[in-house]
C-alpha positions as CSV (number, residue, x, y, z in Angstrom):
1,M,55.5,-48.6,80.0
2,S,56.3,-45.6,82.1
3,K,55.0,-42.0,82.0
4,R,57.8,-39.8,80.8
5,W,58.1,-36.1,79.8
6,Y,58.8,-35.4,76.1
7,V,59.7,-32.1,74.4
8,V,57.4,-31.2,71.5
9,H,58.5,-28.6,69.0
10,T,55.8,-26.2,67.8
11,Y,55.6,-23.1,65.7
12,S,56.8,-20.2,67.9
13,G,53.8,-18.3,69.3
14,Y,51.5,-21.3,68.8
15,E,52.3,-23.0,72.1
16,N,48.9,-22.2,73.8
17,R,47.0,-23.2,70.7
18,V,48.9,-26.5,70.4
19,K,48.2,-27.3,74.1
20,S,44.5,-26.6,73.5
21,D,44.3,-28.5,70.3
22,L,46.2,-31.5,71.8
23,E,43.9,-31.6,74.9
24,H,40.9,-31.7,72.5
25,R,42.6,-34.5,70.4
26,I,43.4,-36.5,73.5
27,E,39.7,-36.4,74.5
28,T,38.2,-37.2,71.1
29,M,40.7,-40.0,70.4
30,G,40.4,-41.5,73.9
31,M,44.1,-41.1,74.7
32,Q,43.7,-40.1,78.4
33,D,45.2,-43.4,79.4
34,R,48.5,-42.6,77.5
35,I,48.8,-38.8,77.4
36,F,48.5,-37.4,80.9
37,D,49.7,-33.8,81.0
38,I,50.8,-30.9,78.8
39,Q,52.9,-28.0,80.2
40,I,54.2,-24.8,78.7
41,P,57.4,-23.7,80.6
42,T,56.8,-20.1,81.8
43,E,58.0,-17.9,84.6
44,R,56.5,-14.9,86.4
45,V,58.2,-11.7,85.4
46,T,57.8,-8.3,86.9
47,E,58.4,-5.4,84.5
48,L,59.3,-2.0,85.9
49,K,58.1,0.6,83.4
50,E,58.6,4.4,83.2
51,G,56.7,6.2,85.9
52,G,57.3,3.4,88.4
53,K,54.5,1.2,87.1
54,R,55.0,-2.5,87.8
55,D,53.5,-5.1,85.5
56,E,53.5,-8.9,86.3
57,K,53.1,-11.4,83.5
58,D,54.0,-14.9,82.5
59,V,56.7,-15.2,79.9
60,K,57.5,-18.4,78.0
61,I,60.9,-19.7,78.9
62,F,61.4,-21.8,75.7
63,P,59.3,-20.3,72.9
64,G,58.3,-22.9,70.4
65,Y,58.4,-25.8,72.9
66,V,55.7,-27.7,74.9
67,L,56.2,-30.5,77.3
68,V,54.0,-33.6,77.1
69,R,53.9,-36.3,79.7
70,M,52.9,-39.6,78.1
71,E,53.5,-43.3,77.6
72,M,55.2,-43.4,74.2
73,D,53.7,-45.8,71.7
74,D,52.8,-45.5,68.1
75,D,49.2,-44.2,68.8
76,A,50.3,-41.6,71.3
77,W,53.1,-40.5,69.0
78,T,50.7,-40.1,66.1
79,C,48.2,-38.2,68.2
80,V,50.8,-35.7,69.3
81,R,52.7,-35.5,66.1
82,N,49.6,-34.9,63.9
83,T,48.3,-32.0,66.1
84,P,48.2,-28.8,64.1
85,G,51.2,-26.6,64.9
86,V,53.4,-29.5,66.1
87,T,56.6,-29.8,64.0
88,G,58.1,-32.8,65.8
89,F,59.6,-34.2,69.0
90,L,63.0,-33.4,70.3
91,G,65.4,-36.3,70.1
92,G,68.2,-37.7,68.1
93,S,67.9,-39.9,65.0
94,G,64.2,-39.2,64.5
95,K,63.4,-40.8,67.8
96,P,61.7,-38.9,70.7
97,A,64.0,-38.7,73.7
98,P,62.4,-38.5,77.2
99,L,63.5,-35.9,79.7
100,S,65.2,-36.9,82.9
101,R,63.7,-35.6,86.1
102,D,66.5,-33.0,86.5
103,E,66.0,-31.8,82.9
104,Y,62.2,-31.4,83.5
105,N,62.9,-29.5,86.8
106,K,65.3,-27.1,85.0
107,M,62.9,-26.5,82.1
108,M,60.0,-25.8,84.5
109,R,62.4,-23.8,86.8
110,K,61.7,-25.9,89.9
111,T,63.9,-25.6,92.9
112,D,65.2,-28.6,94.8
113,K,62.7,-28.0,97.6
114,G,59.8,-28.5,95.1
115,G,58.8,-24.8,95.0
116,A,58.9,-22.5,92.1
117,A,62.1,-20.7,91.4
118,P,62.2,-17.0,92.3
119,K,60.6,-14.5,90.0
120,R,62.6,-12.6,87.5
121,A,62.4,-8.9,86.9
122,V,62.5,-7.2,83.5
123,V,63.2,-3.5,83.7
124,D,62.6,-0.6,81.4
125,I,65.2,1.4,83.2
126,E,68.5,2.5,81.7
127,V,71.7,4.0,83.0
128,G,71.1,7.7,83.5
129,T,67.4,7.3,84.5
130,S,66.3,9.6,87.4
131,V,64.8,7.6,90.2
132,R,63.4,8.2,93.8
133,V,64.0,5.7,96.6
134,I,60.6,4.7,98.0
135,S,61.5,2.4,100.8
136,G,64.3,1.6,103.2
137,P,66.6,4.0,105.2
138,L,67.3,6.2,102.1
139,S,63.6,6.7,101.4
140,D,62.8,10.0,99.6
141,F,66.3,10.5,98.2
142,D,66.6,11.1,94.4
143,G,69.4,9.9,92.2
144,K,70.5,8.6,88.8
145,V,70.9,5.0,87.8
146,S,74.6,4.2,87.2
147,E,74.2,0.4,86.6
148,V,71.3,-2.0,86.0
149,M,71.6,-5.6,87.1
150,P,68.5,-7.4,85.9
151,E,69.6,-10.9,86.8
152,A,70.0,-9.8,90.5
153,A,66.9,-7.5,90.3
154,K,69.0,-4.6,91.5
155,V,70.3,-1.2,90.3
156,K,73.2,1.0,91.4
157,V,72.0,4.5,92.0
158,T,74.1,7.5,92.7
159,L,72.5,9.6,95.4
160,M,73.4,13.0,96.8
161,I,73.9,12.4,100.6
162,F,75.3,15.3,102.7
163,G,76.4,17.1,99.5
164,R,78.4,14.1,98.2
165,E,77.6,11.6,95.4
166,T,77.2,8.2,97.1
167,P,76.7,5.0,95.1
168,V,74.1,2.6,96.6
169,E,72.8,-0.7,95.5
170,L,69.0,-1.0,95.6
171,S,66.4,-3.6,94.6
172,F,63.9,-2.8,91.9
173,D,61.1,-2.6,94.4
174,Q,62.9,0.1,96.4
175,I,62.8,2.7,93.6
176,T,60.4,4.4,91.3
177,V,61.2,6.3,88.1
178,I,60.8,10.0,88.2
179,A,58.9,11.2,85.1
């Protein structure tokens, strides 16, 4: 039998509890030789709050899902399936389907080079928010946000340069919100 990754469905918000309970069950039932690893897909997110405060936290990519690396047999299936908070395995016709390596990498947000994917930024900035540029050649200029591009971690800001409104594209770490 081979070690494969399986997707286990849980109650949303109970992923950490399921991981903890399953680790305990593996130990007490002596399943270490069949259930090897448990992962909760997360990514590091930087939130930019009012006042320029930056907060980093881990956010679950797929709430309600946990990945389990195991050799699938009846005992291992029973151990995982009967863990409190687990509602079942992902797979068609009632049969758990293992993930391919590519699927696992995508779920865990791995890059081809084996490193983690770039961090994502979540912003509490809206169009019309007043900001100050804090780094780069336009440092100390004030302006208003005209567009927010969270997937690129950038904003378009209209700055007054030489008496003219000038739109510039800046990354989130180049600005701070003016209170």
